[in-house]
C-alpha positions as CSV (number, residue, x, y, z in Angstrom):
1,M,-21.0,-21.3,-31.3
2,K,-20.0,-20.6,-27.8
3,N,-20.4,-17.0,-26.7
4,S,-17.6,-15.3,-24.9
5,L,-19.2,-15.6,-21.5
6,L,-19.7,-19.4,-21.8
7,F,-16.2,-19.9,-23.2
8,L,-14.5,-18.0,-20.5
9,G,-16.5,-19.8,-17.8
10,M,-15.3,-23.1,-19.2
11,L,-11.8,-21.8,-19.7
12,L,-11.5,-20.7,-16.1
13,L,-12.2,-24.2,-15.0
14,F,-8.5,-24.7,-16.0
15,F,-7.2,-21.3,-14.9
16,S,-4.9,-21.9,-11.9
17,C,-1.8,-20.4,-10.4
18,K,0.6,-21.4,-7.7
19,K,1.9,-19.5,-4.7
20,A,5.4,-20.4,-3.5
21,S,7.5,-19.0,-0.8
22,N,10.6,-20.6,-2.2
23,T,11.8,-21.8,-5.6
24,G,14.0,-24.8,-4.8
25,P,17.8,-24.6,-5.1
26,E,17.9,-21.6,-7.5
27,T,18.6,-18.3,-5.8
28,L,18.9,-14.9,-7.5
29,P,22.0,-12.7,-7.3
30,N,19.8,-10.0,-5.6
31,A,18.8,-11.0,-2.1
32,Y,15.9,-8.6,-2.0
33,S,14.2,-10.5,-4.8
34,D,14.6,-13.9,-3.1
35,Q,11.7,-13.5,-0.7
36,A,8.2,-14.9,-0.3
37,I,5.2,-13.6,-2.1
38,G,3.7,-10.6,-0.3
39,K,6.9,-9.6,1.4
40,S,7.3,-6.5,-0.8
41,A,3.6,-5.5,-0.7
42,N,4.3,-2.2,1.1
43,D,7.3,-1.5,-1.0
44,L,5.3,-1.9,-4.1
45,L,2.4,0.2,-2.9
46,S,4.0,3.0,-0.9
47,A,6.7,5.6,-1.6
48,S,8.4,5.2,1.7
49,K,11.4,3.2,0.4
50,Y,10.9,3.1,-3.4
51,T,9.5,6.0,-5.4
52,S,9.5,4.3,-8.8
53,L,8.6,0.9,-10.1
54,Q,10.4,-0.8,-13.0
55,I,8.8,-3.8,-14.7
56,Q,10.9,-6.1,-16.9
57,I,8.8,-8.3,-19.2
58,Q,10.6,-11.0,-21.1
59,Y,8.8,-13.2,-23.6
60,M,9.6,-16.3,-25.6
61,G,8.8,-17.1,-29.2
62,T,5.8,-15.2,-30.5
63,Y,4.1,-14.7,-27.1
64,Q,4.8,-11.0,-26.7
65,L,2.1,-9.3,-24.6
66,D,-0.4,-7.2,-26.5
67,T,0.2,-3.5,-26.3
68,A,-3.3,-3.1,-24.9
69,T,-2.4,-5.5,-22.1
70,I,0.7,-3.4,-21.2
71,S,-1.5,-0.2,-21.2
72,N,-4.0,-2.0,-18.9
73,L,-1.3,-3.0,-16.5
74,S,0.2,0.5,-16.4
75,A,-3.2,2.0,-15.7
76,Y,-4.0,-0.6,-13.0
77,L,-0.7,0.0,-11.2
78,N,-0.8,3.7,-11.5
79,S,-4.2,3.7,-9.9
80,L,-2.9,1.6,-6.9
81,C,0.7,2.4,-6.3
82,N,2.3,5.6,-4.9
83,K,5.2,5.9,-7.2
84,P,5.9,9.7,-7.8
85,G,9.0,8.7,-9.8
86,G,6.8,6.8,-12.3
87,I,6.2,3.3,-13.4
88,S,8.1,2.0,-16.4
89,I,7.5,-1.2,-18.4
90,T,9.9,-2.8,-20.9
91,Q,9.3,-5.9,-23.0
92,T,12.0,-7.9,-24.8
93,A,12.4,-11.3,-26.3
94,I,14.4,-14.2,-24.9
95,S,15.2,-17.6,-26.3
96,A,12.3,-20.0,-26.5
97,T,12.4,-23.3,-24.7
98,G,9.5,-25.3,-26.0
99,D,9.7,-27.2,-22.7
100,T,7.1,-28.2,-20.2
101,L,7.8,-26.1,-17.2
102,D,7.4,-26.3,-13.5
103,L,8.2,-23.8,-10.8
104,D,11.9,-24.8,-10.4
105,K,12.5,-24.6,-14.2
106,V,10.9,-21.1,-14.3
107,A,13.0,-20.0,-11.4
108,T,16.1,-21.3,-13.2
109,L,15.2,-19.3,-16.3
110,E,14.6,-16.2,-14.3
111,K,18.1,-16.5,-12.8
112,Q,19.5,-16.9,-16.4
113,Y,17.7,-14.0,-18.1
114,R,16.5,-11.5,-15.5
115,T,18.7,-8.3,-15.5
116,D,16.7,-5.7,-13.6
117,Y,16.7,-5.8,-9.9
118,T,15.6,-3.5,-7.0
119,S,18.2,-0.8,-6.3
120,G,18.3,2.7,-5.1
121,S,14.9,4.3,-5.1
122,T,13.5,1.8,-7.7
123,I,11.7,-1.5,-7.0
124,A,11.8,-3.9,-9.8
125,V,9.3,-6.6,-10.8
126,Y,10.1,-9.4,-13.3
127,I,7.5,-11.0,-15.6
128,M,8.3,-14.0,-17.8
129,V,6.0,-15.1,-20.6
130,T,6.9,-18.6,-21.7
131,D,6.3,-20.7,-24.8
132,G,5.9,-23.8,-22.7
133,Y,3.1,-25.4,-20.7
134,D,3.0,-25.9,-17.0
135,T,3.5,-29.5,-15.9
136,S,0.0,-29.6,-14.4
137,A,-1.6,-28.7,-17.7
138,S,-4.0,-26.5,-15.8
139,I,-2.1,-23.3,-15.1
140,L,-2.0,-20.0,-17.1
141,G,0.2,-18.1,-14.7
142,F,1.6,-17.9,-11.2
143,A,3.2,-15.4,-8.8
144,F,6.4,-16.6,-7.2
145,R,9.0,-14.9,-5.0
146,N,8.2,-11.4,-3.9
147,T,8.7,-9.6,-7.3
148,S,8.3,-12.4,-9.8
149,I,5.4,-13.5,-12.1
150,C,5.2,-16.2,-14.8
151,L,2.6,-16.3,-17.6
152,F,2.2,-19.3,-19.9
153,G,1.8,-17.4,-23.2
154,K,1.2,-20.5,-25.3
155,D,-1.8,-21.5,-23.2
156,I,-3.2,-18.0,-23.2
157,F,-2.9,-17.7,-27.0
158,A,-4.4,-21.2,-27.4
159,N,-7.5,-20.3,-25.3
160,S,-8.3,-16.8,-26.6
161,G,-8.8,-14.6,-29.6
162,A,-10.7,-16.9,-31.9
163,S,-14.3,-16.3,-32.9
164,G,-16.6,-16.8,-29.9
165,E,-13.7,-16.8,-27.5
166,V,-12.6,-14.3,-24.9
167,T,-10.2,-11.8,-26.3
168,R,-6.5,-12.3,-25.7
169,V,-6.2,-8.9,-24.1
170,S,-8.9,-9.7,-21.6
171,L,-7.3,-13.0,-20.6
172,E,-3.8,-11.7,-20.5
173,T,-4.8,-8.7,-18.4
174,S,-7.0,-10.7,-16.0
175,V,-4.2,-13.3,-15.3
176,L,-1.5,-10.6,-15.0
177,E,-3.5,-8.2,-12.8
178,H,-4.6,-11.0,-10.5
179,E,-1.0,-12.2,-10.0
180,F,0.1,-8.7,-9.4
181,G,-2.6,-8.5,-6.7
182,H,-0.9,-11.3,-4.9
183,L,2.5,-9.5,-5.1
184,M,0.8,-6.5,-3.5
185,G,-0.3,-8.7,-0.6
186,L,-3.9,-9.8,-1.6
187,V,-5.7,-11.4,0.1
188,N,-4.1,-11.4,3.6
189,L,-0.8,-12.2,2.0
190,G,1.2,-9.2,3.1
191,S,-1.5,-6.5,3.1
192,T,-3.5,-6.8,6.3
193,M,-7.2,-7.0,5.9
194,V,-9.2,-3.9,7.0
195,S,-12.2,-6.1,7.3
196,N,-12.4,-9.9,7.0
197,H,-13.0,-10.9,3.4
198,Q,-10.6,-13.8,2.9
199,D,-12.1,-17.0,1.5
200,L,-10.3,-19.4,3.9
201,A,-11.5,-22.4,1.9
202,H,-9.5,-21.1,-1.1
203,G,-6.4,-19.6,0.4
204,N,-5.4,-16.0,-0.3
205,H,-8.5,-15.0,-2.2
206,C,-11.5,-12.7,-1.8
207,I,-15.0,-13.9,-0.9
208,N,-16.6,-11.6,-3.5
209,P,-17.4,-13.5,-6.7
210,A,-17.2,-10.2,-8.7
211,C,-13.7,-9.3,-7.5
212,L,-10.5,-9.7,-9.5
213,M,-9.1,-11.7,-6.5
214,Y,-11.9,-14.2,-6.3
215,W,-10.7,-17.8,-6.3
216,S,-12.4,-18.9,-9.5
217,I,-10.2,-16.6,-11.5
218,E,-7.5,-19.2,-10.7
219,T,-9.3,-22.5,-10.3
220,H,-12.4,-24.4,-11.0
221,T,-15.7,-22.6,-11.6
222,G,-15.3,-19.6,-13.9
223,L,-16.6,-16.1,-13.2
224,P,-20.2,-15.6,-14.2
225,G,-20.9,-12.3,-16.0
226,L,-17.3,-11.6,-16.9
227,L,-17.7,-11.7,-20.6
228,N,-14.8,-9.6,-22.0
229,N,-14.9,-7.2,-19.1
230,I,-11.7,-7.4,-17.0
231,P,-12.8,-7.9,-13.4
232,K,-11.9,-5.1,-10.9
233,L,-10.7,-5.2,-7.3
234,D,-13.6,-4.8,-4.9
235,S,-13.9,-2.2,-2.1
236,N,-12.4,-4.6,0.5
237,C,-9.3,-5.4,-1.6
238,L,-8.9,-1.7,-2.4
239,A,-9.1,-0.8,1.3
240,D,-6.4,-3.3,2.1
241,L,-4.1,-1.9,-0.4
242,A,-4.8,1.7,0.7
243,A,-4.1,0.8,4.3
244,N,-0.7,-0.7,3.3
245,G,0.5,2.4,1.6
246,G,-1.4,2.3,-1.7
247,K,-3.7,5.0,-3.2
């Protein structure tokens, strides 16, 4: 039987996400939410424009995020974001598609179902959890637009939770917090680096293999030593966020 560490190392060989500054022909009714990833980093981190953060999660089928995942996300964001008005998270069901999905299809679904948008003193983030696979068959989640994230719930469920596997909460949380890290401008994606720690060979990721923003969380080698412990942001990533208005 595989232990959790070996399983997760193998799983992360297929753990990938996309970064896209546009989503094809589909545009949202709220212009603020139609920007590139990282454009709202300071708005998410600081209280200069928006004093509260509202997160709308919509899931398909049976792929509702675990309550522990929601709690982890709340703690993660409260530790990083200056939002004196609070951080609220809602989770509701939407119609299942059963389709294989690509970025454009996800963007179309967001336009169809998303109802919460940035307004007044509240910045809004949208998270969709789908019942379909990504067309590449290698992606568990991706950040897109400046306030949008997609998780492939069917893939996450299929690769976690059984005996000898990483727990579903650990996998859900790792994917979600990593993608939120990109929305907050990591690495060098809207939050300027205090010191150089970008892994140029792997895009907007951290050079530290123990960091949540290390490239293997998304692509091809796994993260040795992770087991069922959710990786944390390292000191360099935390410094970048603090310098851009975060805690």
